[in-house]
Backbone as CSV, one residue per row, in Angstrom:
resi,resn,N_x,N_y,N_z,CA_x,CA_y,CA_z,C_x,C_y,C_z
1,MET,19.204,147.340,345.747,19.341,148.356,344.732,18.158,148.281,343.755
2,ILE,17.628,149.410,343.409,16.477,149.490,342.507,16.963,149.421,341.064
3,SER,16.318,148.569,340.283,16.620,148.529,338.848,15.374,148.942,338.069
4,ILE,15.607,149.569,336.930,14.530,150.015,336.045,14.668,149.201,334.764
5,ARG,13.574,148.583,334.339,13.637,147.730,333.149,12.271,147.641,332.491
6,ASN,12.266,147.151,331.256,11.014,146.877,330.571,10.312,145.718,331.271
7,ILE,9.014,145.747,331.235,8.239,144.673,331.852,8.281,143.431,330.962
8,TRP,8.132,142.276,331.553,8.051,141.009,330.831,6.691,140.385,331.141
9,ALA,6.200,139.559,330.258,4.923,138.868,330.482,4.968,138.053,331.776
10,ALA,6.129,137.516,332.098,6.274,136.723,333.328,6.089,137.559,334.595
11,ASP,6.075,138.883,334.468,5.895,139.781,335.617,4.432,140.008,335.969
12,SER,3.509,139.420,335.214,2.102,139.814,335.327,1.561,139.705,336.752
13,GLU,1.817,138.630,337.439,1.261,138.481,338.791,1.902,139.459,339.774
14,LYS,3.214,139.621,339.718,3.885,140.576,340.606,3.447,142.008,340.307
15,PHE,3.296,142.313,339.017,2.865,143.650,338.628,1.444,143.924,339.109
16,LEU,0.568,142.956,338.924,-0.820,143.098,339.366,-0.902,143.267,340.882
17,ASN,-0.125,142.517,341.623,-0.117,142.645,343.088,0.365,144.031,343.514
18,MET,1.380,144.564,342.818,1.868,145.900,343.135,0.789,146.938,342.844
19,LEU,0.091,146.789,341.701,-0.978,147.734,341.371,-2.090,147.709,342.421
20,LYS,-2.473,146.529,342.878,-3.528,146.427,343.894,-3.094,147.071,345.210
21,LYS,-1.830,146.918,345.551,-1.314,147.569,346.755,-1.309,149.081,346.561
22,LEU,-0.896,149.526,345.394,-0.883,150.954,345.087,-2.286,151.547,345.137
23,ASP,-3.269,150.789,344.659,-4.667,151.245,344.709,-5.110,151.557,346.136
24,LYS,-4.586,150.827,347.104,-4.960,151.034,348.508,-4.185,152.170,349.157
25,GLU,-3.037,152.521,348.577,-2.165,153.508,349.204,-2.425,154.948,348.775
26,THR,-3.090,155.139,347.646,-3.189,156.493,347.106,-4.573,156.778,346.547
27,ASP,-4.912,158.040,346.522,-6.154,158.490,345.892,-5.885,159.023,344.485
28,PHE,-4.638,158.946,344.027,-4.261,159.554,342.758,-4.275,158.592,341.576
29,MET,-4.453,157.314,341.815,-4.521,156.347,340.723,-5.987,156.184,340.318
30,MET,-6.218,155.528,339.197,-7.574,155.425,338.659,-8.495,154.556,339.518
31,TYR,-7.982,153.440,340.015,-8.834,152.498,340.743,-8.867,152.786,342.236
32,GLU,-10.019,152.561,342.830,-10.165,152.635,344.274,-9.746,151.287,344.863
33,PRO,-9.514,151.222,346.168,-9.136,149.948,346.781,-10.140,148.842,346.445
34,ASP,-9.610,147.699,346.070,-10.384,146.484,345.766,-11.303,146.609,344.546
35,GLU,-11.187,147.675,343.779,-11.997,147.830,342.572,-11.401,147.066,341.388
36,ARG,-10.081,146.922,341.351,-9.392,146.279,340.240,-9.712,144.784,340.249
37,LYS,-10.312,144.298,339.184,-10.720,142.887,339.094,-9.897,142.104,338.064
38,THR,-8.837,142.683,337.575,-7.982,142.049,336.571,-7.390,140.756,337.117
39,THR,-7.389,139.724,336.301,-6.750,138.457,336.675,-5.306,138.461,336.179
40,PRO,-4.460,137.595,336.726,-3.088,137.496,336.214,-3.052,137.169,334.714
41,GLU,-3.979,136.360,334.257,-4.035,136.011,332.830,-4.372,137.234,331.975
42,GLU,-5.321,138.038,332.448,-5.666,139.265,331.734,-4.494,140.241,331.734
43,MET,-3.775,140.296,332.835,-2.616,141.187,332.912,-1.532,140.719,331.952
44,THR,-1.329,139.413,331.848,-0.356,138.890,330.887,-0.731,139.327,329.479
45,GLN,-2.004,139.249,329.157,-2.479,139.663,327.837,-2.226,141.155,327.620
46,ARG,-2.514,141.977,328.618,-2.295,143.424,328.501,-0.813,143.745,328.310
47,ILE,0.035,143.043,329.054,1.476,143.263,328.921,1.927,142.880,327.518
48,ASN,1.480,141.745,327.032,1.849,141.313,325.682,1.362,142.296,324.625
49,GLU,0.150,142.823,324.801,-0.376,143.820,323.867,0.461,145.097,323.922
50,SER,0.853,145.486,325.121,1.677,146.678,325.287,3.006,146.514,324.568
51,ILE,3.603,145.354,324.702,4.887,145.082,324.055,4.730,145.095,322.534
52,SER,3.651,144.511,322.039,3.484,144.379,320.597,3.025,145.660,319.908
53,ASN,2.421,146.595,320.624,1.934,147.809,319.950,2.814,149.031,320.188
54,SER,4.047,148.802,320.561,5.042,149.873,320.728,4.742,150.817,321.881
55,SER,3.900,150.412,322.797,3.731,151.185,324.022,4.926,150.888,324.915
56,LEU,5.119,151.713,325.902,6.214,151.498,326.835,5.627,151.185,328.202
57,LEU,6.085,150.114,328.805,5.697,149.766,330.167,6.958,149.320,330.873
58,ILE,7.423,150.155,331.786,8.649,149.858,332.518,8.340,149.757,334.004
59,VAL,9.168,148.995,334.683,8.960,148.776,336.108,10.224,149.106,336.887
60,ALA,10.015,149.448,338.145,11.097,149.592,339.110,11.058,148.341,339.967
61,GLU,12.201,147.717,340.123,12.265,146.433,340.826,13.292,146.516,341.956
62,ASP,12.925,145.968,343.097,13.807,145.895,344.259,13.804,144.454,344.751
63,ASN,14.930,143.782,344.640,15.036,142.386,345.079,13.912,141.514,344.525
64,SER,13.725,141.574,343.230,12.721,140.768,342.506,11.277,141.169,342.782
65,GLU,11.059,142.252,343.486,9.703,142.752,343.730,9.494,144.027,342.929
66,ILE,8.361,144.124,342.265,8.038,145.335,341.515,7.484,146.364,342.492
67,VAL,8.114,147.548,342.494,7.752,148.582,343.465,7.241,149.860,342.813
68,GLY,7.267,149.901,341.485,6.784,151.067,340.778,6.713,150.792,339.286
69,PHE,6.085,151.713,338.561,5.946,151.537,337.114,5.754,152.876,336.426
70,LEU,5.953,152.842,335.122,5.601,153.964,334.260,5.117,153.360,332.949
71,SER,3.966,153.822,332.488,3.463,153.391,331.188,3.278,154.616,330.311
72,ALA,3.579,154.450,329.030,3.422,155.531,328.065,2.769,154.944,326.822
73,ASP,1.594,155.440,326.509,0.830,154.953,325.357,0.703,156.067,324.337
74,ARG,1.128,155.776,323.118,1.039,156.740,322.026,-0.405,156.984,321.627
75,GLY,-0.631,158.171,321.099,-1.936,158.455,320.520,-2.178,157.547,319.332
76,PHE,-3.393,157.088,319.158,-3.709,156.100,318.123,-4.240,156.731,316.839
77,ALA,-4.874,157.863,316.936,-5.453,158.523,315.760,-4.451,159.522,315.176
78,ASN,-4.602,159.844,313.907,-3.671,160.756,313.238,-3.493,162.064,313.995
79,ARG,-4.580,162.602,314.523,-4.498,163.908,315.194,-3.769,163.861,316.533
80,ILE,-3.620,162.682,317.098,-2.941,162.598,318.392,-1.740,161.657,318.379
81,LYS,-1.256,161.286,317.201,-0.083,160.401,317.115,1.157,161.026,317.744
82,HIS,1.193,162.332,317.813,2.345,163.033,318.379,2.287,163.120,319.907
83,SER,1.213,162.639,320.516,1.046,162.760,321.969,1.159,161.397,322.645
84,THR,1.349,161.450,323.943,1.490,160.236,324.739,0.728,160.401,326.050
85,TYR,0.034,159.348,326.449,-0.630,159.300,327.753,0.313,158.579,328.701
86,ILE,0.696,159.234,329.771,1.660,158.672,330.723,0.985,158.461,332.070
87,ALA,1.227,157.298,332.652,0.795,157.006,334.020,1.992,156.421,334.761
88,ALA,2.130,156.793,336.016,3.241,156.289,336.825,2.764,156.118,338.257
89,GLY,3.341,155.175,338.936,3.026,154.952,340.342,4.185,154.273,341.039
90,ILE,4.383,154.638,342.290,5.454,154.067,343.113,4.874,153.784,344.488
91,LEU,5.144,152.602,345.001,4.657,152.249,346.338,5.168,153.249,347.370
92,LYS,4.335,153.549,348.342,4.613,154.583,349.332,5.960,154.394,350.037
93,GLU,6.287,153.178,350.388,7.542,152.953,351.122,8.782,153.240,350.278
94,TYR,8.614,153.453,348.975,9.729,153.737,348.082,9.753,155.193,347.615
95,HIS,8.869,156.012,348.143,8.865,157.435,347.795,10.165,158.089,348.259
96,GLY,10.569,159.141,347.554,11.726,159.934,347.974,13.074,159.300,347.683
97,GLN,13.107,158.265,346.841,14.370,157.583,346.555,14.847,157.813,345.115
98,GLY,14.190,158.704,344.388,14.595,158.998,343.021,14.079,158.014,341.989
99,ILE,13.158,157.143,342.387,12.639,156.142,341.457,11.836,156.792,340.344
100,GLY,11.013,157.760,340.676,10.231,158.452,339.664,11.135,159.115,338.630
101,THR,12.181,159.759,339.086,13.149,160.380,338.172,13.781,159.323,337.281
102,SER,14.134,158.193,337.850,14.746,157.110,337.066,13.776,156.567,336.029
103,LEU,12.507,156.423,336.401,11.511,155.941,335.450,11.354,156.930,334.288
104,PHE,11.281,158.225,334.583,11.136,159.221,333.522,12.406,159.332,332.672
105,ASN,13.574,159.140,333.284,14.804,159.127,332.499,14.802,157.969,331.511
106,LYS,14.321,156.810,331.945,14.216,155.641,331.063,13.224,155.932,329.936
107,LEU,12.140,156.608,330.250,11.165,157.000,329.224,11.847,157.877,328.169
108,MET,12.655,158.808,328.590,13.308,159.720,327.666,14.317,158.995,326.762
109,GLU,14.884,157.908,327.239,15.816,157.124,326.412,15.081,156.568,325.217
């Protein structure tokens, strides 16, 4: 069963591995295959920064494996504080299972 939850710093290596796999599966994410050079330590730092600056980073998990994510970052300047940059990705083998809908529903909460 897929669960949707906030990310934890302890997820950094699993999250990074999922992102690298996603980079190879799609042309719609920012990074090309093998372009992502982030280390698990750097990912831990990014996750901690995300948690501390009121950004949202949620993951879809299946049997302790991260299979998708959604991140939402608020605008930082006064003129864009009302806006949010959203990125989402789901591993190909999990497409069509309503995970994207669940991630966006969690965002709306």
